[in-house]
C-alpha positions as CSV (number, residue, x, y, z in Angstrom):
1,M,89.1,91.7,45.4
2,K,85.7,92.2,47.0
3,L,84.4,89.9,49.7
4,R,81.2,88.2,48.5
5,E,79.0,86.6,51.1
6,I,75.5,85.1,50.8
7,V,73.0,85.4,53.7
8,F,70.4,82.7,53.4
9,D,67.4,81.1,55.1
10,T,65.1,78.2,54.4
11,E,61.5,77.2,55.3
12,T,60.7,73.6,55.7
13,T,57.9,71.1,56.4
14,G,59.5,70.2,59.7
15,V,62.7,69.8,61.6
16,D,64.3,66.6,60.4
17,P,65.3,66.1,56.8
18,H,66.2,62.5,57.5
19,K,62.6,61.7,58.4
20,G,61.1,63.0,55.2
21,D,60.9,66.7,55.9
22,R,61.6,68.9,52.9
23,I,62.5,72.5,51.9
24,V,59.6,74.6,50.8
25,E,61.3,78.0,50.4
26,I,64.8,79.4,50.0
27,G,65.8,83.1,50.3
28,C,69.3,84.5,49.7
29,V,70.8,88.0,49.9
30,E,74.1,88.9,48.4
31,I,76.6,91.0,50.4
32,L,79.8,92.6,49.0
33,D,82.3,94.0,51.4
34,H,79.7,93.9,54.2
35,L,77.1,95.9,52.2
36,P,73.9,94.4,50.6
37,T,74.0,94.7,46.8
38,G,70.3,94.3,46.3
39,N,70.8,91.0,44.4
40,T,68.7,88.2,45.8
41,F,67.6,84.6,45.1
42,H,64.2,83.5,46.1
43,C,61.9,80.5,45.3
44,Y,59.1,78.5,46.7
45,I,59.4,74.7,46.3
46,N,56.9,71.9,46.0
47,P,57.9,69.5,48.8
48,Q,55.9,66.6,47.1
49,R,54.3,65.8,50.5
50,D,51.8,67.2,52.9
51,M,52.3,70.3,55.1
52,P,52.1,69.5,58.9
53,A,49.9,72.0,60.9
54,E,52.9,72.9,63.1
55,A,55.0,74.0,60.1
56,F,52.1,75.8,58.5
57,A,51.7,77.8,61.7
58,V,55.3,79.0,61.4
59,H,55.5,80.1,57.7
60,G,51.9,80.0,56.4
61,L,52.8,78.0,53.3
62,S,50.1,75.5,52.5
63,A,50.4,72.3,50.4
64,E,47.8,73.8,48.0
65,F,49.9,77.0,47.6
66,L,53.0,75.0,46.9
67,A,51.4,72.4,44.6
68,D,52.2,74.3,41.3
69,K,55.7,75.4,42.4
70,P,58.9,73.8,41.1
71,V,60.5,70.8,42.9
72,F,64.0,71.3,44.3
73,A,65.6,69.5,41.4
74,S,64.3,72.2,39.1
75,V,65.8,75.1,41.1
76,A,69.0,73.4,42.4
77,D,71.3,74.6,39.5
78,D,70.1,78.2,39.8
79,F,70.6,78.1,43.6
80,R,74.1,76.7,43.3
81,A,75.0,79.2,40.6
82,F,73.8,82.1,42.8
83,I,75.7,81.0,45.9
84,G,78.8,80.1,43.9
85,D,81.7,79.5,46.3
86,A,80.9,82.4,48.6
87,P,80.7,82.0,52.4
88,L,77.2,81.2,53.5
89,V,75.7,83.0,56.5
90,A,72.7,81.7,58.3
91,H,71.1,81.8,61.8
92,N,71.4,78.4,63.5
93,A,73.1,77.5,60.3
94,Q,73.3,73.7,60.9
95,F,69.5,73.5,60.5
96,D,69.5,75.0,57.1
97,V,72.7,73.3,56.0
98,N,71.3,69.9,56.9
99,F,68.2,70.5,54.7
100,I,70.3,71.8,51.8
101,N,72.6,68.8,52.0
102,A,69.7,66.4,52.2
103,E,68.3,67.8,49.0
104,F,71.7,67.7,47.4
105,A,72.1,64.1,48.4
106,R,68.9,63.2,46.6
107,L,70.4,64.7,43.4
108,G,73.8,63.1,43.9
109,V,75.3,66.6,44.5
110,S,78.2,67.1,46.9
111,A,77.3,68.5,50.3
112,L,78.2,72.1,51.2
113,D,81.7,72.6,52.6
114,P,81.4,73.1,56.3
115,G,84.3,75.6,56.1
116,R,82.2,78.1,54.2
117,I,79.4,78.2,56.8
118,V,79.1,81.3,59.1
119,D,76.6,80.8,61.9
120,T,75.3,84.1,63.3
121,L,73.7,82.4,66.3
122,F,77.2,81.2,67.3
123,I,78.6,84.7,66.8
124,A,75.8,86.2,68.8
125,R,76.2,83.8,71.7
126,R,79.9,84.6,71.9
127,K,79.2,88.3,71.7
128,H,76.1,88.4,74.0
129,P,76.3,85.4,76.3
130,G,73.1,84.8,78.2
131,A,71.0,87.2,76.1
132,N,68.1,86.6,73.8
133,N,70.0,85.7,70.6
134,S,67.0,84.8,68.5
135,L,66.6,86.7,65.2
136,D,63.8,88.8,66.8
137,G,65.9,89.3,70.0
138,L,68.9,90.6,67.9
139,C,66.6,92.9,65.9
140,S,65.5,94.4,69.2
141,R,69.0,94.7,70.5
142,Y,70.3,96.5,67.3
143,G,67.2,98.5,66.6
144,I,66.4,96.7,63.3
145,D,62.8,97.0,62.1
146,N,61.3,93.5,61.9
147,S,57.7,94.6,62.0
148,R,57.0,92.9,58.6
149,R,57.9,89.6,60.2
150,T,54.5,88.4,61.2
151,K,55.4,84.9,60.0
152,H,58.7,83.3,59.0
153,G,59.6,83.9,55.4
154,A,62.9,82.8,53.9
155,L,63.7,86.0,51.8
156,L,62.5,88.4,54.5
157,D,64.4,86.6,57.2
158,A,67.5,86.6,55.0
159,E,67.2,90.3,54.5
160,I,66.7,91.0,58.2
161,L,69.6,88.6,59.0
162,A,71.9,90.5,56.6
163,E,71.3,93.6,58.7
164,V,71.9,91.7,62.0
165,Y,75.0,90.1,60.6
166,L,76.5,93.5,59.7
167,E,75.8,94.7,63.2
168,L,77.4,91.6,64.7
169,R,80.5,92.3,62.5
170,G,80.7,95.8,63.9
171,G,78.5,97.8,61.6
172,R,78.6,98.8,57.9
173,Q,82.4,99.5,57.6
174,T,83.5,99.0,54.0
175,G,87.2,99.9,54.5
176,L,89.9,101.0,56.8
177,D,91.3,104.4,56.2
178,L,94.6,105.0,57.9
179,S,95.6,108.1,56.0
180,V,96.6,111.2,57.9
181,T,94.6,114.3,56.9
182,E,94.6,117.8,58.4
183,A,92.1,117.9,61.3
184,P,89.3,120.4,61.0
185,A,89.6,123.6,63.0
186,R,86.5,122.8,65.0
187,A,84.7,119.5,65.7
188,Q,81.2,118.8,66.8
189,V,80.5,116.5,69.7
190,V,76.9,115.1,70.1
191,I,75.9,114.2,73.7
192,Q,72.6,112.9,75.0
193,T,71.4,115.3,77.8
194,T,68.1,113.7,78.5
195,V,66.1,110.8,77.0
196,S,64.4,113.2,74.6
197,E,66.9,116.0,74.0
198,T,70.3,116.0,72.3
199,E,72.8,118.8,72.7
200,I,75.5,119.6,70.2
201,L,78.7,121.0,71.6
202,T,81.5,122.5,69.5
203,R,85.1,121.7,70.4
204,S,87.3,124.8,70.1
205,A,90.3,122.8,69.0
206,P,90.7,119.2,67.8
207,L,92.2,116.6,70.1
208,P,95.9,115.9,69.4
209,P,96.8,112.7,67.6
210,L,97.8,109.8,69.8
211,L,100.3,108.4,67.3
212,T,103.8,109.7,67.6
213,Q,106.3,109.8,64.6
214,E,108.2,106.9,66.3
215,D,105.0,104.9,66.2
216,V,104.5,105.6,62.5
217,T,108.2,104.7,61.7
218,A,108.0,101.5,63.7
219,H,104.8,100.4,61.9
220,R,106.3,101.1,58.5
221,A,109.3,99.0,59.4
222,L,107.0,96.1,60.5
223,V,105.0,96.3,57.2
224,A,108.2,96.4,55.2
225,S,109.4,93.2,56.9
226,M,106.2,91.4,55.7
227,K,106.9,92.4,52.1
228,D,103.9,91.9,49.7
229,K,102.0,89.7,52.2
230,A,101.1,92.6,54.5
231,I,97.4,93.4,54.4
232,W,98.3,96.9,55.4
233,L,99.4,97.6,51.8
234,D,95.7,97.6,50.9
235,Y,95.2,100.7,53.1
236,I,98.3,102.8,53.3
237,Q,98.9,105.8,51.1
238,P,101.0,105.4,47.9
239,E,103.8,107.6,49.3
240,D,104.0,105.3,52.3
241,A,104.2,102.2,50.1
242,T,107.2,103.8,48.3
243,A,108.9,104.4,51.5
244,E,108.4,100.8,52.6
245,S,109.3,99.0,49.4
């Protein structure tokens, strides 16, 4: 079964939904097995109130622009259908979750389950303590192009955050291949010789494997003891599965 996650962001009229601030934009990006699918959800929302100058300076969405957009109640069902029961990924997630839950409460809809929320700010602070862990700071750290981000925009920020999230998770790795294949006769090693030059060396013989046959046998015995609950069964070769059943 593929892992489906939704990276999302909101823009609002302010910082406190309990003092009358409302959502004015929602952007969502779908990820399957840590790869963006291209499926998105995006809408502008009429907040049914004025737009404070401080908020307009952040996202550039005026009350006039939003006047003919749907109210949250009109988009709530589509939004809920898109996110389904997938984990929800956001940067400083509590901010966005508080606003979503406040809008849901106005409609008598249950709040989002806290257990499905993934906060990339929390992950970044654990991984890079003391560093600049803002979205722009993480883009700089991971070499992600955020030049289009002249102002905050929910969909654009969600798309950028999806890239950041994948880097925080260790990069775009869709699977774990533990199969043993014949090593190539020669292997290339790329090394940086100067800031501007890269040299490619060719290894005359591949490095020997670090796993011994005893290691392989011991691992197979461990997997066999877990029976059908072992996640390793998703990755080992069919002949190995037969030997361990």
